[in-house]
Structure formats: C-alpha cells, structure tokens
ZANU-809970 format. One record per residue (C-alpha): residue number from 1; residue in three letters; x, y, z. Coordinates in pm, 1 decimal, always signed. Layout:
BEGIN
ATOM,n,res,px,py,pz
ATOM,NUM,ALA,X,Y,Z
...
end
This chain:
BEGIN
ATOM,n,res,px,py,pz
ATOM,1,MET,+836.4,+6377.3,+1102.3
ATOM,2,ALA,+918.8,+6463.6,+740.5
ATOM,3,LYS,+959.3,+6095.2,+645.9
ATOM,4,VAL,+615.9,+6007.6,+785.1
ATOM,5,GLU,+456.6,+6295.1,+594.9
ATOM,6,LEU,+616.3,+6173.8,+271.7
ATOM,7,LYS,+506.2,+5815.1,+328.9
ATOM,8,GLN,+146.0,+5889.9,+426.3
ATOM,9,PRO,+25.2,+5968.1,+71.2
ATOM,10,VAL,+160.1,+5629.9,-44.2
ATOM,11,VAL,-14.9,+5451.1,+243.1
ATOM,12,ASP,-335.6,+5642.4,+164.8
ATOM,13,GLU,-307.9,+5538.1,-201.4
ATOM,14,ILE,-280.0,+5170.4,-104.9
ATOM,15,VAL,-568.6,+5203.4,+142.5
ATOM,16,ALA,-785.3,+5357.3,-130.8
ATOM,17,LYS,-703.5,+5075.7,-373.3
ATOM,18,VAL,-766.4,+4788.5,-130.9
ATOM,19,LYS,-1076.1,+4948.8,+23.5
ATOM,20,ASP,-1307.4,+4818.1,-250.4
ATOM,21,ALA,-1082.7,+4536.4,-371.5
ATOM,22,LYS,-1226.4,+4187.8,-398.3
ATOM,23,ALA,-888.4,+4027.9,-466.1
ATOM,24,ALA,-522.1,+4107.2,-416.0
ATOM,25,VAL,-232.0,+3891.1,-528.9
ATOM,26,LEU,+118.0,+3949.7,-396.4
ATOM,27,VAL,+411.5,+3856.2,-619.5
ATOM,28,ASP,+789.6,+3863.8,-620.9
ATOM,29,TYR,+886.4,+4020.0,-950.5
ATOM,30,ARG,+1267.2,+3987.7,-917.6
ATOM,31,GLY,+1428.0,+3864.1,-1235.6
ATOM,32,LEU,+1164.1,+3986.5,-1478.1
ATOM,33,THR,+1299.7,+4171.0,-1777.0
ATOM,34,VAL,+1167.5,+4515.5,-1855.3
ATOM,35,GLU,+981.1,+4370.1,-2155.5
ATOM,36,GLN,+821.6,+4098.7,-1940.8
ATOM,37,ASP,+720.9,+4348.1,-1673.1
ATOM,38,THR,+571.6,+4578.3,-1936.3
ATOM,39,GLU,+376.0,+4291.2,-2093.6
ATOM,40,LEU,+246.7,+4174.4,-1754.2
ATOM,41,ARG,+133.5,+4525.3,-1663.4
ATOM,42,LYS,-41.5,+4559.0,-2000.9
ATOM,43,GLN,-231.9,+4230.9,-1958.0
ATOM,44,LEU,-337.1,+4321.7,-1605.0
ATOM,45,ARG,-442.3,+4673.8,-1705.7
ATOM,46,GLU,-656.6,+4535.6,-1992.0
ATOM,47,ALA,-834.5,+4314.3,-1738.6
ATOM,48,GLY,-900.4,+4610.0,-1507.7
ATOM,49,VAL,-642.0,+4498.0,-1252.0
ATOM,50,THR,-419.9,+4752.0,-1074.9
ATOM,51,TYR,-57.5,+4637.4,-1045.9
ATOM,52,LYS,+205.0,+4832.3,-860.6
ATOM,53,VAL,+526.3,+4786.9,-667.2
ATOM,54,TYR,+511.1,+4924.0,-312.8
ATOM,55,LYS,+746.5,+4910.9,-19.1
ATOM,56,ASN,+655.7,+4632.6,+220.4
ATOM,57,THR,+634.4,+4869.8,+518.2
ATOM,58,MET,+383.7,+5085.6,+327.4
ATOM,59,MET,+166.7,+4786.1,+240.2
ATOM,60,LYS,+184.0,+4657.8,+596.9
ATOM,61,ARG,+57.3,+4992.7,+729.4
ATOM,62,ALA,-214.1,+5015.5,+464.8
ATOM,63,PHE,-335.8,+4659.6,+531.8
ATOM,64,GLU,-382.6,+4719.3,+906.4
ATOM,65,GLY,-737.5,+4639.7,+1011.0
ATOM,66,THR,-833.9,+4489.8,+673.2
ATOM,67,ASP,-862.1,+4134.5,+539.0
ATOM,68,PHE,-543.2,+4204.2,+344.6
ATOM,69,ALA,-343.3,+4208.2,+671.0
ATOM,70,GLN,-325.4,+3830.2,+614.9
ATOM,71,LEU,-59.8,+3909.2,+351.9
ATOM,72,ASP,+174.0,+4069.3,+610.6
ATOM,73,GLN,+360.1,+3740.3,+662.7
ATOM,74,LEU,+455.7,+3742.8,+291.9
ATOM,75,LEU,+591.4,+4097.8,+286.7
ATOM,76,ASP,+954.3,+4000.8,+259.8
ATOM,77,GLY,+1177.4,+4098.6,-30.6
ATOM,78,PRO,+1054.8,+4288.5,-337.3
ATOM,79,SER,+678.5,+4274.3,-366.8
ATOM,80,ALA,+425.8,+4388.7,-621.0
ATOM,81,LEU,+54.0,+4395.0,-560.7
ATOM,82,ALA,-216.8,+4312.7,-817.0
ATOM,83,ILE,-560.7,+4435.3,-708.4
ATOM,84,SER,-900.2,+4373.8,-866.7
ATOM,85,GLU,-1227.5,+4536.2,-769.6
ATOM,86,ASP,-1442.6,+4335.7,-1012.0
ATOM,87,ASP,-1316.8,+3997.3,-1129.3
ATOM,88,VAL,-1192.1,+3802.3,-827.6
ATOM,89,THR,-991.8,+3552.1,-1032.4
ATOM,90,ALA,-840.5,+3792.0,-1288.9
ATOM,91,PRO,-519.5,+3879.2,-1100.0
ATOM,92,ALA,-445.2,+3514.5,-1019.0
ATOM,93,ARG,-541.0,+3393.6,-1367.2
ATOM,94,ILE,-326.1,+3647.1,-1552.4
ATOM,95,ILE,-26.4,+3628.2,-1318.1
ATOM,96,CYS,-16.7,+3247.0,-1306.6
ATOM,97,LYS,-53.0,+3219.4,-1683.8
ATOM,98,PHE,+222.5,+3477.0,-1726.7
ATOM,99,ALA,+445.1,+3297.7,-1471.0
ATOM,100,GLU,+435.3,+2983.7,-1686.7
ATOM,101,LYS,+653.6,+3155.5,-1947.3
ATOM,102,ALA,+829.0,+3404.0,-1715.7
ATOM,103,LYS,+968.5,+3168.2,-1454.0
ATOM,104,ALA,+1117.1,+3457.4,-1253.9
ATOM,105,LEU,+769.7,+3576.8,-1151.4
ATOM,106,GLU,+681.2,+3413.9,-820.9
ATOM,107,VAL,+336.4,+3418.3,-663.3
ATOM,108,LYS,+359.3,+3473.6,-288.8
ATOM,109,GLY,-7.4,+3454.2,-194.1
ATOM,110,ALA,-343.1,+3626.0,-218.8
ATOM,111,VAL,-652.7,+3738.5,-36.5
ATOM,112,VAL,-973.7,+3686.9,-229.9
ATOM,113,GLU,-1302.7,+3804.1,-81.4
ATOM,114,GLY,-1150.4,+3796.8,+267.0
ATOM,115,THR,-992.6,+3451.1,+240.8
ATOM,116,TYR,-616.0,+3397.4,+242.2
ATOM,117,TYR,-464.4,+3171.6,-25.0
ATOM,118,ASP,-104.4,+3048.7,-29.8
ATOM,119,ALA,+92.4,+3027.4,-356.5
ATOM,120,ASN,-35.4,+2676.7,-442.8
ATOM,121,ALA,-395.7,+2773.7,-374.7
ATOM,122,VAL,-352.2,+3083.0,-595.8
ATOM,123,ILE,-247.2,+2852.6,-880.4
ATOM,124,ASP,-564.4,+2647.5,-824.7
ATOM,125,LEU,-767.7,+2968.7,-808.5
ATOM,126,SER,-618.6,+3081.7,-1139.3
ATOM,127,LYS,-778.6,+2782.8,-1312.3
ATOM,128,ILE,-1128.5,+2905.2,-1230.5
ATOM,129,PRO,-1280.9,+3076.2,-1534.0
ATOM,130,SER,-1386.0,+3438.9,-1512.0
ATOM,131,ARG,-1737.4,+3528.2,-1399.5
ATOM,132,GLU,-1831.2,+3625.7,-1755.6
ATOM,133,GLU,-1708.6,+3292.6,-1891.8
ATOM,134,LEU,-1900.8,+3100.8,-1624.7
ATOM,135,LEU,-2216.3,+3299.4,-1699.9
ATOM,136,SER,-2181.4,+3237.4,-2074.0
ATOM,137,ARG,-2138.0,+2863.6,-2006.2
ATOM,138,LEU,-2448.4,+2865.4,-1788.1
ATOM,139,LEU,-2646.0,+3054.0,-2049.6
ATOM,140,GLY,-2525.6,+2813.0,-2317.9
ATOM,141,SER,-2632.8,+2511.4,-2114.3
ATOM,142,MET,-2971.8,+2672.3,-2049.5
ATOM,143,GLN,-3023.1,+2756.0,-2417.4
ATOM,144,SER,-2927.3,+2410.7,-2540.4
ATOM,145,PRO,-3252.5,+2231.3,-2441.6
ATOM,146,ILE,-3459.7,+2520.9,-2577.6
ATOM,147,ALA,-3270.4,+2515.5,-2906.1
ATOM,148,ASN,-3312.0,+2137.6,-2932.7
ATOM,149,PHE,-3685.4,+2169.9,-2864.0
ATOM,150,ALA,-3715.9,+2440.2,-3130.1
ATOM,151,ARG,-3536.7,+2216.2,-3383.2
ATOM,152,VAL,-3771.7,+1926.2,-3311.1
ATOM,153,ILE,-4078.7,+2149.5,-3351.3
ATOM,154,LYS,-3936.6,+2284.8,-3677.0
ATOM,155,GLN,-3874.6,+1931.7,-3805.6
ATOM,156,ILE,-4230.4,+1828.8,-3717.1
ATOM,157,ALA,-4364.8,+2135.4,-3897.1
ATOM,158,GLU,-4148.6,+2059.1,-4201.2
ATOM,159,GLN,-4265.7,+1695.5,-4207.0
ATOM,160,LYS,-4627.8,+1806.4,-4196.4
ATOM,161,ALA,-4561.9,+2055.9,-4473.9
ATOM,162,GLU,-4398.6,+1784.1,-4686.5
ATOM,163,GLY,-4689.1,+1546.9,-4620.6
ATOM,164,GLY,-4918.8,+1817.1,-4753.5
ATOM,165,GLU,-5295.4,+1777.4,-4712.9
ATOM,166,ALA,-5269.4,+1412.9,-4612.9
ATOM,167,ALA,-5127.8,+1512.9,-4277.6
ATOM,168,GLU,-5393.1,+1780.9,-4231.6
ATOM,169,ALA,-5696.2,+1579.1,-4344.5
ATOM,170,PRO,-5716.4,+1335.3,-4052.3
ATOM,171,ALA,-5678.6,+1623.1,-3810.6
ATOM,172,ALA,-5971.5,+1800.8,-3977.5
ATOM,173,GLU,-6193.3,+1489.5,-3966.9
ATOM,174,ALA,-6125.0,+1408.0,-3602.8
ATOM,175,PRO,-6317.0,+1701.7,-3454.3
ATOM,176,ALA,-6620.2,+1630.3,-3679.1
ATOM,177,ALA,-6626.8,+1265.7,-3571.5
ATOM,178,GLU,-6616.1,+1364.7,-3206.1
ATOM,179,ALA,-6894.2,+1618.9,-3250.4
ATOM,180,ALA,-7135.0,+1371.5,-3415.2
ATOM,181,PRO,-7185.9,+1131.0,-3123.0
ATOM,182,GLU,-7266.3,+1414.9,-2885.4
ATOM,183,ALA,-7547.1,+1552.4,-3100.7
end
C-alpha cells in the first residue's frame, strides 16, 4: 500500500501534464552526456515544452484512457517525455534537430493531436515549421501583392509629378469638353 501511495503523486503529475497537451514525444535518452541533456532541456524549456524522465509504469498508468495510451507499446527501456500544450511541432522539431548532433538521442514515437506517429513520422513532423512561422509566411504572401500595388501607385504619382502641369492639363480639359456637348 505504501508503494502505491508514493507512486500516485507521480502518476497525477503526468496526468496533469498530458491533460491539456497537444503533443507528446517519447525519447530514449541513453548515452547523452550531462551537457547534452542540459542543453536539450534548455532548448525545450525556452520553447515552452515540458521534458521529464518518468518510469514507464508511471507513464502507462497516467496514459490510461487518453490518446497518449498509444505510446504504451514504446514504453520499454529508459524513456523521457516531451510535452507541449501550445506548439504541436515544437517537441519533435527541437528533439530531431538536437538528435542530429547528439546521435545517442533516439526518438521512439509521438502522439500529436490524438494521432500516433512512429519515429520516422516524427522526423517528418519535425520539418513542419512552427505555427508562428507559418502565419508569418502567410502574412508575408498576403502583403506582397498589396506592397507591389502600392509601389506601382507611388511610381505613377511620381511620374505625374515629374511631368508637371503637362500631365494635369489634359485631365483638366477632358471634363470641360464632355460638359460642352451636353449643354
């Protein structure tokens, strides 16, 4: 009974973290140096991602009845869990980029917005830009035609200004010529 009471707070902690999580990536961290682990944790923390090592049995109990139960099959050997409540690609993006230089870090799999991804799919997922980057690209592509239009209008205005009164004179005469035949 005492062991269960000691383990329950850990299970509750995991449940609380995955409750609102949009993405969770499971990794095998064996072989990372202390410096590498510290750097990985720092990068994840800066991106708002929670990263922690838990016992597999604790994670299995916490995942029961959630989408994250799909990770149960991967809970073998040392496992660390990276959880994000906001940016769905951040854990995968940071971990996969970090794994390129720290070969000991192995991605096991992930659940993103309820969908299970194996290690290869997580690598593909990591190549998707963040939501903010996608929005800035969209905004940039929307602003481009407007900016081009504004430049053209400015050039037309500058050409008229350079032409001086000659450009304005025919425009002034045109309405008078149209008004005469009607009268």
